[in-house]
Structure formats: C-alpha cells, structure tokens
Backbone atoms as SQL, in Angstrom:
CREATE TABLE atoms (id INTEGER PRIMARY KEY, chain TEXT, resi INTEGER, resn TEXT, atom TEXT, x REAL, y REAL, z REAL);
INSERT INTO atoms VALUES
  (1, 'A', 1, 'MET', 'N', 4.167, 1.198, -5.005),
  (2, 'A', 1, 'MET', 'CA', 3.426, 2.018, -4.057),
  (3, 'A', 1, 'MET', 'C', 2.304, 2.708, -4.800),
  (4, 'A', 2, 'VAL', 'N', 1.192, 2.818, -4.126),
  (5, 'A', 2, 'VAL', 'CA', 0.065, 3.609, -4.626),
  (6, 'A', 2, 'VAL', 'C', -0.317, 4.553, -3.507),
  (7, 'A', 3, 'GLU', 'N', -0.431, 5.833, -3.827),
  (8, 'A', 3, 'GLU', 'CA', -0.834, 6.818, -2.825),
  (9, 'A', 3, 'GLU', 'C', -2.169, 7.407, -3.253),
  (10, 'A', 4, 'THR', 'N', -3.091, 7.449, -2.294),
  (11, 'A', 4, 'THR', 'CA', -4.433, 7.951, -2.561),
  (12, 'A', 4, 'THR', 'C', -4.810, 8.995, -1.527),
  (13, 'A', 5, 'ARG', 'N', -5.885, 9.690, -1.815),
  (14, 'A', 5, 'ARG', 'CA', -6.492, 10.530, -0.789),
  (15, 'A', 5, 'ARG', 'C', -7.773, 9.809, -0.397),
  (16, 'A', 6, 'GLY', 'N', -7.780, 9.311, 0.823),
  (17, 'A', 6, 'GLY', 'CA', -8.942, 8.606, 1.342),
  (18, 'A', 6, 'GLY', 'C', -8.708, 7.117, 1.463),
  (19, 'A', 7, 'PHE', 'N', -9.292, 6.541, 2.488),
  (20, 'A', 7, 'PHE', 'CA', -9.075, 5.136, 2.793),
  (21, 'A', 7, 'PHE', 'C', -9.793, 4.204, 1.807),
  (22, 'A', 8, 'LEU', 'N', -10.966, 4.594, 1.351),
  (23, 'A', 8, 'LEU', 'CA', -11.711, 3.763, 0.421),
  (24, 'A', 8, 'LEU', 'C', -10.914, 3.512, -0.857),
  (25, 'A', 9, 'ALA', 'N', -10.339, 4.550, -1.416),
  (26, 'A', 9, 'ALA', 'CA', -9.527, 4.385, -2.616),
  (27, 'A', 9, 'ALA', 'C', -8.315, 3.504, -2.357),
  (28, 'A', 10, 'ALA', 'N', -7.727, 3.593, -1.164),
  (29, 'A', 10, 'ALA', 'CA', -6.575, 2.757, -0.825),
  (30, 'A', 10, 'ALA', 'C', -6.964, 1.290, -0.714),
  (31, 'A', 11, 'VAL', 'N', -8.112, 1.008, -0.137),
  (32, 'A', 11, 'VAL', 'CA', -8.573, -0.378, -0.032),
  (33, 'A', 11, 'VAL', 'C', -8.849, -0.935, -1.409),
  (34, 'A', 12, 'GLU', 'N', -9.486, -0.136, -2.256),
  (35, 'A', 12, 'GLU', 'CA', -9.756, -0.562, -3.617),
  (36, 'A', 12, 'GLU', 'C', -8.455, -0.839, -4.371),
  (37, 'A', 13, 'ALA', 'N', -7.456, 0.028, -4.179),
  (38, 'A', 13, 'ALA', 'CA', -6.159, -0.172, -4.815),
  (39, 'A', 13, 'ALA', 'C', -5.486, -1.446, -4.328),
  (40, 'A', 14, 'ALA', 'N', -5.476, -1.659, -3.011),
  (41, 'A', 14, 'ALA', 'CA', -4.850, -2.846, -2.438),
  (42, 'A', 14, 'ALA', 'C', -5.520, -4.124, -2.933),
  (43, 'A', 15, 'ASP', 'N', -6.828, -4.098, -3.002),
  (44, 'A', 15, 'ASP', 'CA', -7.565, -5.272, -3.500),
  (45, 'A', 15, 'ASP', 'C', -7.196, -5.588, -4.942),
  (46, 'A', 16, 'ALA', 'N', -7.176, -4.552, -5.776),
  (47, 'A', 16, 'ALA', 'CA', -6.828, -4.753, -7.185),
  (48, 'A', 16, 'ALA', 'C', -5.391, -5.214, -7.327),
  (49, 'A', 17, 'MET', 'N', -4.480, -4.658, -6.528),
  (50, 'A', 17, 'MET', 'CA', -3.084, -5.018, -6.608),
  (51, 'A', 17, 'MET', 'C', -2.867, -6.494, -6.273),
  (52, 'A', 18, 'CYS', 'N', -3.531, -6.954, -5.234),
  (53, 'A', 18, 'CYS', 'CA', -3.357, -8.352, -4.799),
  (54, 'A', 18, 'CYS', 'C', -4.057, -9.333, -5.738),
  (55, 'A', 19, 'LYS', 'N', -5.111, -8.895, -6.409),
  (56, 'A', 19, 'LYS', 'CA', -5.819, -9.763, -7.341),
  (57, 'A', 19, 'LYS', 'C', -5.142, -9.852, -8.703),
  (58, 'A', 20, 'THR', 'N', -4.372, -8.820, -9.063),
  (59, 'A', 20, 'THR', 'CA', -3.770, -8.742, -10.389),
  (60, 'A', 20, 'THR', 'C', -2.535, -9.623, -10.520),
  (61, 'A', 21, 'ALA', 'N', -1.720, -9.671, -9.483),
  (62, 'A', 21, 'ALA', 'CA', -0.444, -10.402, -9.571),
  (63, 'A', 21, 'ALA', 'C', -0.117, -10.991, -8.206),
  (64, 'A', 22, 'PRO', 'N', 0.759, -12.010, -8.187),
  (65, 'A', 22, 'PRO', 'CA', 1.159, -12.606, -6.907),
  (66, 'A', 22, 'PRO', 'C', 2.155, -11.723, -6.162),
  (67, 'A', 23, 'VAL', 'N', 1.655, -10.643, -5.582),
  (68, 'A', 23, 'VAL', 'CA', 2.483, -9.742, -4.787),
  (69, 'A', 23, 'VAL', 'C', 2.073, -9.867, -3.327),
  (70, 'A', 24, 'LYS', 'N', 2.936, -9.378, -2.454),
  (71, 'A', 24, 'LYS', 'CA', 2.660, -9.401, -1.027),
  (72, 'A', 24, 'LYS', 'C', 2.328, -7.978, -0.562),
  (73, 'A', 25, 'LEU', 'N', 1.196, -7.822, 0.080),
  (74, 'A', 25, 'LEU', 'CA', 0.827, -6.533, 0.654),
  (75, 'A', 25, 'LEU', 'C', 1.696, -6.356, 1.904),
  (76, 'A', 26, 'VAL', 'N', 2.610, -5.404, 1.865),
  (77, 'A', 26, 'VAL', 'CA', 3.589, -5.219, 2.934),
  (78, 'A', 26, 'VAL', 'C', 3.053, -4.321, 4.029),
  (79, 'A', 27, 'ARG', 'N', 2.435, -3.212, 3.641),
  (80, 'A', 27, 'ARG', 'CA', 1.940, -2.275, 4.637),
  (81, 'A', 27, 'ARG', 'C', 1.085, -1.201, 3.993),
  (82, 'A', 28, 'TYR', 'N', 0.405, -0.474, 4.845),
  (83, 'A', 28, 'TYR', 'CA', -0.222, 0.752, 4.409),
  (84, 'A', 28, 'TYR', 'C', 0.054, 1.799, 5.461),
  (85, 'A', 29, 'GLU', 'N', 0.068, 3.020, 5.049),
  (86, 'A', 29, 'GLU', 'CA', 0.407, 4.120, 5.946),
  (87, 'A', 29, 'GLU', 'C', -0.622, 5.219, 5.757),
  (88, 'A', 30, 'VAL', 'N', -1.216, 5.657, 6.844),
  (89, 'A', 30, 'VAL', 'CA', -2.171, 6.758, 6.819),
  (90, 'A', 30, 'VAL', 'C', -1.493, 7.961, 7.434),
  (91, 'A', 31, 'VAL', 'N', -1.487, 9.066, 6.689),
  (92, 'A', 31, 'VAL', 'CA', -0.886, 10.300, 7.201),
  (93, 'A', 31, 'VAL', 'C', -1.913, 11.417, 7.106),
  (94, 'A', 32, 'ARG', 'N', -1.546, 12.574, 7.524),
  (95, 'A', 32, 'ARG', 'CA', -2.514, 13.687, 7.550),
  (96, 'A', 32, 'ARG', 'C', -3.030, 14.016, 6.147),
  (97, 'A', 33, 'ASP', 'N', -4.064, 14.775, 6.109),
  (98, 'A', 33, 'ASP', 'CA', -4.750, 15.156, 4.880),
  (99, 'A', 33, 'ASP', 'C', -5.334, 13.934, 4.159),
  (100, 'A', 34, 'ALA', 'N', -5.604, 12.883, 4.901),
  (101, 'A', 34, 'ALA', 'CA', -6.224, 11.662, 4.378),
  (102, 'A', 34, 'ALA', 'C', -5.407, 10.977, 3.308),
  (103, 'A', 35, 'ARG', 'N', -4.118, 11.157, 3.329),
  (104, 'A', 35, 'ARG', 'CA', -3.224, 10.466, 2.379),
  (105, 'A', 35, 'ARG', 'C', -2.956, 9.053, 2.890),
  (106, 'A', 36, 'VAL', 'N', -3.117, 8.086, 2.001),
  (107, 'A', 36, 'VAL', 'CA', -2.870, 6.684, 2.349),
  (108, 'A', 36, 'VAL', 'C', -1.936, 6.116, 1.295),
  (109, 'A', 37, 'THR', 'N', -0.861, 5.467, 1.741),
  (110, 'A', 37, 'THR', 'CA', 0.080, 4.833, 0.857),
  (111, 'A', 37, 'THR', 'C', 0.015, 3.327, 1.079),
  (112, 'A', 38, 'VAL', 'N', -0.127, 2.587, -0.018),
  (113, 'A', 38, 'VAL', 'CA', -0.180, 1.121, 0.029),
  (114, 'A', 38, 'VAL', 'C', 1.091, 0.612, -0.636),
  (115, 'A', 39, 'VAL', 'N', 1.795, -0.316, 0.034),
  (116, 'A', 39, 'VAL', 'CA', 3.066, -0.829, -0.459),
  (117, 'A', 39, 'VAL', 'C', 2.960, -2.338, -0.668),
  (118, 'A', 40, 'VAL', 'N', 3.406, -2.801, -1.828),
  (119, 'A', 40, 'VAL', 'CA', 3.469, -4.238, -2.119),
  (120, 'A', 40, 'VAL', 'C', 4.892, -4.600, -2.518),
  (121, 'A', 41, 'ARG', 'N', 5.188, -5.880, -2.400),
  (122, 'A', 41, 'ARG', 'CA', 6.484, -6.414, -2.815),
  (123, 'A', 41, 'ARG', 'C', 6.291, -7.631, -3.688),
  (124, 'A', 42, 'GLY', 'N', 7.272, -7.888, -4.547),
  (125, 'A', 42, 'GLY', 'CA', 7.239, -9.045, -5.423),
  (126, 'A', 42, 'GLY', 'C', 8.230, -8.880, -6.547),
  (127, 'A', 43, 'GLU', 'N', 8.111, -9.721, -7.553),
  (128, 'A', 43, 'GLU', 'CA', 8.940, -9.596, -8.755),
  (129, 'A', 43, 'GLU', 'C', 8.593, -8.279, -9.458),
  (130, 'A', 44, 'VAL', 'N', 9.593, -7.658, -10.089),
  (131, 'A', 44, 'VAL', 'CA', 9.411, -6.324, -10.648),
  (132, 'A', 44, 'VAL', 'C', 8.244, -6.254, -11.621),
  (133, 'A', 45, 'ALA', 'N', 8.152, -7.175, -12.557),
  (134, 'A', 45, 'ALA', 'CA', 7.076, -7.151, -13.539),
  (135, 'A', 45, 'ALA', 'C', 5.709, -7.308, -12.865),
  (136, 'A', 46, 'GLU', 'N', 5.643, -8.159, -11.857),
  (137, 'A', 46, 'GLU', 'CA', 4.382, -8.366, -11.147),
  (138, 'A', 46, 'GLU', 'C', 3.990, -7.128, -10.349),
  (139, 'A', 47, 'VAL', 'N', 4.968, -6.489, -9.712),
  (140, 'A', 47, 'VAL', 'CA', 4.695, -5.274, -8.965),
  (141, 'A', 47, 'VAL', 'C', 4.244, -4.180, -9.912),
  (142, 'A', 48, 'GLU', 'N', 4.900, -4.047, -11.065),
  (143, 'A', 48, 'GLU', 'CA', 4.511, -3.023, -12.026),
  (144, 'A', 48, 'GLU', 'C', 3.070, -3.200, -12.463),
  (145, 'A', 49, 'SER', 'N', 2.682, -4.426, -12.806),
  (146, 'A', 49, 'SER', 'CA', 1.322, -4.645, -13.254),
  (147, 'A', 49, 'SER', 'C', 0.323, -4.433, -12.113),
  (148, 'A', 50, 'SER', 'N', 0.682, -4.832, -10.898),
  (149, 'A', 50, 'SER', 'CA', -0.248, -4.661, -9.798),
  (150, 'A', 50, 'SER', 'C', -0.392, -3.182, -9.426),
  (151, 'A', 51, 'VAL', 'N', 0.697, -2.424, -9.482),
  (152, 'A', 51, 'VAL', 'CA', 0.626, -0.999, -9.178),
  (153, 'A', 51, 'VAL', 'C', -0.212, -0.278, -10.241),
  (154, 'A', 52, 'ASN', 'N', -0.050, -0.645, -11.493),
  (155, 'A', 52, 'ASN', 'CA', -0.882, -0.043, -12.546),
  (156, 'A', 52, 'ASN', 'C', -2.357, -0.336, -12.306),
  (157, 'A', 53, 'ALA', 'N', -2.685, -1.574, -11.988),
  (158, 'A', 53, 'ALA', 'CA', -4.072, -1.944, -11.725),
  (159, 'A', 53, 'ALA', 'C', -4.596, -1.238, -10.464),
  (160, 'A', 54, 'GLY', 'N', -3.771, -1.178, -9.433),
  (161, 'A', 54, 'GLY', 'CA', -4.170, -0.486, -8.200),
  (162, 'A', 54, 'GLY', 'C', -4.434, 0.982, -8.420),
  (163, 'A', 55, 'GLY', 'N', -3.599, 1.613, -9.236),
  (164, 'A', 55, 'GLY', 'CA', -3.792, 3.035, -9.542),
  (165, 'A', 55, 'GLY', 'C', -5.090, 3.278, -10.294),
  (166, 'A', 56, 'ARG', 'N', -5.379, 2.419, -11.261),
  (167, 'A', 56, 'ARG', 'CA', -6.635, 2.543, -12.021),
  (168, 'A', 56, 'ARG', 'C', -7.847, 2.354, -11.094),
  (169, 'A', 57, 'ALA', 'N', -7.774, 1.343, -10.245),
  (170, 'A', 57, 'ALA', 'CA', -8.882, 1.051, -9.335),
  (171, 'A', 57, 'ALA', 'C', -9.106, 2.214, -8.358),
  (172, 'A', 58, 'ALA', 'N', -8.038, 2.733, -7.820),
  (173, 'A', 58, 'ALA', 'CA', -8.153, 3.855, -6.872),
  (174, 'A', 58, 'ALA', 'C', -8.773, 5.070, -7.547),
  (175, 'A', 59, 'GLY', 'N', -8.354, 5.336, -8.773),
  (176, 'A', 59, 'GLY', 'CA', -8.874, 6.497, -9.513),
  (177, 'A', 59, 'GLY', 'C', -10.350, 6.381, -9.844),
  (178, 'A', 60, 'ARG', 'N', -10.865, 5.150, -9.930),
  (179, 'A', 60, 'ARG', 'CA', -12.290, 4.974, -10.231),
  (180, 'A', 60, 'ARG', 'C', -13.187, 5.336, -9.049),
  (181, 'A', 61, 'VAL', 'N', -12.701, 5.106, -7.828),
  (182, 'A', 61, 'VAL', 'CA', -13.552, 5.331, -6.655),
  (183, 'A', 61, 'VAL', 'C', -13.133, 6.521, -5.796),
  (184, 'A', 62, 'GLY', 'N', -11.978, 7.075, -6.069),
  (185, 'A', 62, 'GLY', 'CA', -11.476, 8.182, -5.254),
  (186, 'A', 62, 'GLY', 'C', -10.394, 8.952, -5.983),
  (187, 'A', 63, 'GLU', 'N', -9.511, 9.534, -5.202),
  (188, 'A', 63, 'GLU', 'CA', -8.446, 10.359, -5.775),
  (189, 'A', 63, 'GLU', 'C', -7.103, 9.630, -5.706),
  (190, 'A', 64, 'LEU', 'N', -6.536, 9.383, -6.873),
  (191, 'A', 64, 'LEU', 'CA', -5.203, 8.799, -6.976),
  (192, 'A', 64, 'LEU', 'C', -4.193, 9.931, -6.958),
  (193, 'A', 65, 'LEU', 'N', -3.248, 9.872, -6.044),
  (194, 'A', 65, 'LEU', 'CA', -2.235, 10.918, -5.949),
  (195, 'A', 65, 'LEU', 'C', -0.958, 10.536, -6.682),
  (196, 'A', 66, 'ALA', 'N', -0.530, 9.262, -6.559),
  (197, 'A', 66, 'ALA', 'CA', 0.717, 8.858, -7.196),
  (198, 'A', 66, 'ALA', 'C', 0.840, 7.347, -7.216),
  (199, 'A', 67, 'THR', 'N', 1.639, 6.866, -8.162),
  (200, 'A', 67, 'THR', 'CA', 2.070, 5.469, -8.181),
  (201, 'A', 67, 'THR', 'C', 3.568, 5.472, -8.412),
  (202, 'A', 68, 'HIS', 'N', 4.243, 4.467, -7.869),
  (203, 'A', 68, 'HIS', 'CA', 5.691, 4.405, -8.043),
  (204, 'A', 68, 'HIS', 'C', 6.161, 2.989, -7.817),
  (205, 'A', 69, 'VAL', 'N', 7.112, 2.554, -8.636),
  (206, 'A', 69, 'VAL', 'CA', 7.746, 1.232, -8.478),
  (207, 'A', 69, 'VAL', 'C', 9.241, 1.441, -8.315),
  (208, 'A', 70, 'ILE', 'N', 9.823, 0.843, -7.292),
  (209, 'A', 70, 'ILE', 'CA', 11.270, 0.874, -7.085),
  (210, 'A', 70, 'ILE', 'C', 11.786, -0.518, -7.421),
  (211, 'A', 71, 'PRO', 'N', 12.483, -0.665, -8.549),
  (212, 'A', 71, 'PRO', 'CA', 12.885, -1.996, -9.019),
  (213, 'A', 71, 'PRO', 'C', 13.850, -2.755, -8.123),
  (214, 'A', 72, 'ALA', 'N', 14.790, -2.089, -7.515),
  (215, 'A', 72, 'ALA', 'CA', 15.779, -2.791, -6.668),
  (216, 'A', 72, 'ALA', 'C', 15.989, -1.966, -5.406),
  (217, 'A', 73, 'LEU', 'N', 15.208, -2.265, -4.391),
  (218, 'A', 73, 'LEU', 'CA', 15.249, -1.524, -3.148),
  (219, 'A', 73, 'LEU', 'C', 16.513, -1.882, -2.354),
  (220, 'A', 74, 'GLU', 'N', 17.232, -0.879, -1.924),
  (221, 'A', 74, 'GLU', 'CA', 18.430, -1.081, -1.108),
  (222, 'A', 74, 'GLU', 'C', 18.037, -1.709, 0.218),
  (223, 'A', 75, 'PRO', 'N', 18.852, -2.620, 0.734),
  (224, 'A', 75, 'PRO', 'CA', 18.522, -3.274, 2.006),
  (225, 'A', 75, 'PRO', 'C', 18.317, -2.297, 3.168),
  (226, 'A', 76, 'GLU', 'N', 19.082, -1.213, 3.190),
  (227, 'A', 76, 'GLU', 'CA', 18.938, -0.233, 4.267),
  (228, 'A', 76, 'GLU', 'C', 17.574, 0.457, 4.202),
  (229, 'A', 77, 'VAL', 'N', 17.058, 0.627, 2.998),
  (230, 'A', 77, 'VAL', 'CA', 15.791, 1.302, 2.814),
  (231, 'A', 77, 'VAL', 'C', 14.614, 0.345, 3.080),
  (232, 'A', 78, 'SER', 'N', 14.841, -0.940, 2.884),
  (233, 'A', 78, 'SER', 'CA', 13.749, -1.893, 3.046),
  (234, 'A', 78, 'SER', 'C', 13.192, -1.900, 4.471),
  (235, 'A', 79, 'THR', 'N', 13.992, -1.517, 5.463),
  (236, 'A', 79, 'THR', 'CA', 13.470, -1.460, 6.827),
  (237, 'A', 79, 'THR', 'C', 12.406, -0.386, 6.972),
  (238, 'A', 80, 'MET', 'N', 12.432, 0.608, 6.091),
  (239, 'A', 80, 'MET', 'CA', 11.428, 1.671, 6.131),
  (240, 'A', 80, 'MET', 'C', 10.075, 1.174, 5.652),
  (241, 'A', 81, 'VAL', 'N', 10.070, 0.187, 4.765),
  (242, 'A', 81, 'VAL', 'CA', 8.806, -0.242, 4.184),
  (243, 'A', 81, 'VAL', 'C', 8.332, -1.590, 4.706),
  (244, 'A', 82, 'ASP', 'N', 9.193, -2.317, 5.403),
  (245, 'A', 82, 'ASP', 'CA', 8.762, -3.603, 5.957),
  (246, 'A', 82, 'ASP', 'C', 7.739, -3.345, 7.049),
  (247, 'A', 83, 'THR', 'N', 6.789, -4.231, 7.137),
  (248, 'A', 83, 'THR', 'CA', 5.728, -4.074, 8.121),
  (249, 'A', 83, 'THR', 'C', 6.155, -4.683, 9.457),
  (250, 'A', 84, 'SER', 'N', 5.802, -4.016, 10.513),
  (251, 'A', 84, 'SER', 'CA', 6.019, -4.558, 11.861),
  (252, 'A', 84, 'SER', 'C', 5.048, -3.874, 12.786),
  (253, 'A', 85, 'GLU', 'N', 4.800, -4.462, 13.912),
  (254, 'A', 85, 'GLU', 'CA', 3.852, -3.907, 14.884),
  (255, 'A', 85, 'GLU', 'C', 4.290, -2.487, 15.292),
  (256, 'A', 86, 'ALA', 'N', 5.575, -2.289, 15.471),
  (257, 'A', 86, 'ALA', 'CA', 6.050, -0.985, 15.952),
  (258, 'A', 86, 'ALA', 'C', 5.934, 0.092, 14.887),
  (259, 'A', 87, 'SER', 'N', 6.008, -0.277, 13.606),
  (260, 'A', 87, 'SER', 'CA', 6.022, 0.736, 12.561),
  (261, 'A', 87, 'SER', 'C', 4.654, 1.009, 11.972),
  (262, 'A', 88, 'ARG', 'N', 3.642, 0.216, 12.342),
  (263, 'A', 88, 'ARG', 'CA', 2.314, 0.424, 11.814),
  (264, 'A', 88, 'ARG', 'C', 1.631, 1.580, 12.525),
  (265, 'A', 89, 'PRO', 'N', 0.768, 2.316, 11.813),
  (266, 'A', 89, 'PRO', 'CA', 0.062, 3.405, 12.472),
  (267, 'A', 89, 'PRO', 'C', -0.910, 2.833, 13.499),
  (268, 'A', 90, 'PRO', 'N', -1.258, 3.614, 14.517),
  (269, 'A', 90, 'PRO', 'CA', -2.144, 3.123, 15.577),
  (270, 'A', 90, 'PRO', 'C', -3.448, 2.541, 15.033),
  (271, 'A', 91, 'ALA', 'N', -4.005, 3.133, 13.988),
  (272, 'A', 91, 'ALA', 'CA', -5.276, 2.621, 13.442),
  (273, 'A', 91, 'ALA', 'C', -5.111, 1.238, 12.851),
  (274, 'A', 92, 'ALA', 'N', -3.901, 0.858, 12.470),
  (275, 'A', 92, 'ALA', 'CA', -3.682, -0.441, 11.832),
  (276, 'A', 92, 'ALA', 'C', -3.399, -1.545, 12.848),
  (277, 'A', 93, 'ARG', 'N', -3.091, -1.169, 14.068),
  (278, 'A', 93, 'ARG', 'CA', -2.800, -2.160, 15.084),
  (279, 'A', 93, 'ARG', 'C', -4.104, -2.788, 15.567),
  (280, 'A', 94, 'PRO', 'N', -4.094, -4.088, 15.778),
  (281, 'A', 94, 'PRO', 'CA', -5.306, -4.718, 16.311),
  (282, 'A', 94, 'PRO', 'C', -5.599, -4.210, 17.720),
  (283, 'A', 95, 'ARG', 'N', -6.874, -3.969, 17.963),
  (284, 'A', 95, 'ARG', 'CA', -7.252, -3.482, 19.294),
  (285, 'A', 95, 'ARG', 'C', -7.537, -4.673, 20.198),
  (286, 'A', 96, 'ARG', 'N', -7.121, -4.539, 21.421),
  (287, 'A', 96, 'ARG', 'CA', -7.380, -5.567, 22.409),
  (288, 'A', 96, 'ARG', 'C', -8.567, -5.134, 23.258),
  (289, 'A', 97, 'ARG', 'N', -9.440, -6.046, 23.482),
  (290, 'A', 97, 'ARG', 'CA', -10.586, -5.735, 24.306),
  (291, 'A', 97, 'ARG', 'C', -10.216, -5.802, 25.775),
  (292, 'A', 98, 'SER', 'N', -10.684, -4.846, 26.522),
  (293, 'A', 98, 'SER', 'CA', -10.477, -4.904, 27.968),
  (294, 'A', 98, 'SER', 'C', -11.689, -5.559, 28.599),
  (295, 'A', 99, 'ARG', 'N', -11.452, -6.354, 29.610),
  (296, 'A', 99, 'ARG', 'CA', -12.558, -7.072, 30.262),
  (297, 'A', 99, 'ARG', 'C', -12.756, -6.595, 31.652);
C-alpha cells in the first residue's frame, strides 16, 4: 500500500508500482483530506520493490504519507482490499451517459 496526499501523487505511485514489478493494481481509495491509498497484490518480493518505487515516485511529485507491505494477508481481511463495483468510491465508478 502507498498512501499519499493528493491524487497526482497517487497516480504517479501506481504507475511506478506497476512498471517496477509484475503486480496487480487492486484498488485505490480516496478519503477526506485528499488522502489516497493505492493497493497492489503479488509475490512478496515484487510487492516490496513496487511499493518502494511507488513511495519514491509519489514523494517526488507530492506528499507521501505512508507505505506498507502485508506479507501474508488473512483471507477474511482480503475482502476489505479486493476491488469490486460496490466497494469502489463513487469517483472511481465509470459514469454512464444519459441520453
């Protein structure tokens, strides 16, 4: 996970994370005070290197708040971080055009 203040830093972090290692971008979460958390999944070593790269990238263009790697996520907890239409913030849901 990489947590930033501001969306630009989060996008930069996500881009660096996905380019550094073969990880899967699982979700991002926008909360108040412009905090954005980006979550990736993959092999532990790959996630560690991608989170490090994402943190550095975020810090170059914005404010890095935190980075964290959970090596063995419990199955009960994984439902909290898995992406789904219902769990994504409204801004992340695709908008449908009305005709």
